[in-house]
C-alpha angles and dihedrals in degrees: 000000000000120000118264121210115201121193119221107276142172145152115282126359118321119245124243111283094026092097126051121226107289093006117135123225126189125213095205093183097057096023095237128146119218136182139169133230098196104018090252103064125068120217123192110223104178147341138220094031112210095012101080090250131215132252118229127205088251088064094055122084104243090217090063096053110108114246090237088066098033093060091061099043104036114067088190092062108109088226095046114156118206104216092202091056090044091054089052091052091050090054090051092048091051089063092048092048091052090049090053091050090051090049090050091052091051092046092051090051090054091048090052089050090052091048089051090051090050089051091051090051090051090053090050091050090050090050089050089052090056090048090052090055092048091050096053091128092056090045088058090060090054097053092114091051091048091054091049091051098049092100090047090052090056091048093050091046087058091049092048090051090048092050091048091051091049091049091050091049091050092048090049090050092050092047094048099042114026091179092055099085129043125188106239099181139270132317133202116222087189093065097016090229134120109258103186136011123210121227088237092064095098137116123249089275092055095254115149109246103193138046128206119250093028130118123249094239087071088071114063124141143071091285089072098044113123097024121115140186126213116226111242098175126039124235146110116306121242137163092027096145145283116324090031096222096162102035110126095025118129110243123195134198109285096028118128131232105203127188120221090180107267096034142040111227124206117223113190110211099164145034123215096214143352114257131182089250092062100048110111131207137061117298094217090057092062096093097178090051092047091050090053091048092050089061091059123093119254130190093276100045122125122216111213113199093189123216130308095216 
């Protein structure tokens, strides 16, 4: 018969002194392994012998628990995170995120509408160009006026370039930060008063920021930064803030008045009509116009009547 080695065993944990240093004792009732380091202390080594066992939090040295876990299980941890409170915050944030997505959808729709308006203006400008070509004869009669307006053309070219750059900057700002601009309502450049106020024109606490039939210079400060009004009646701007950078400018329907906090800035998105002062290009490069002008009499021309026989 083969030899059988039995470890020291019992029911329940051994008392100090019942195990020698390094000796193993088995609690066969509770399936726990014990040992001793000095012969006087008792150390629990494992539970549920033969069943794989589980480890409870009371078996783990608290000093070895990672802080990422400790902050959610130890209320005494200075960085303790209450998961129930955190779940509530997540639910609140879900509503805010959906609201931002809805705002983004609306903002993109407005941008598309503006782009469509710009495209329509480009078509109108192209149509005016064709009309200019068809009216070459009438253009010849206005040569003196064209010469007088050459300087004005250059000035307006500069203004057109400036306005285009400002439009591009505004579009870039809208594309990069959809929360940066909020439509506040409409504004009349004819009366220089706010005509309508949108329900979204409120501060973070929900307080209405603007009042109808008031001037823009009544609203200066960081609380108004990022809000804009769309011009619904053309006219000359006045009372736009201090300093009055835009007072005296001509504003047209569709233009924007945008607040950067201390000022209201005018963004010109449209032009009511095409005037000689706003036609770009070099006059000498218009070959068809030059050909028509060459057919006209100047001070040194000679009229030859030919012969009668």
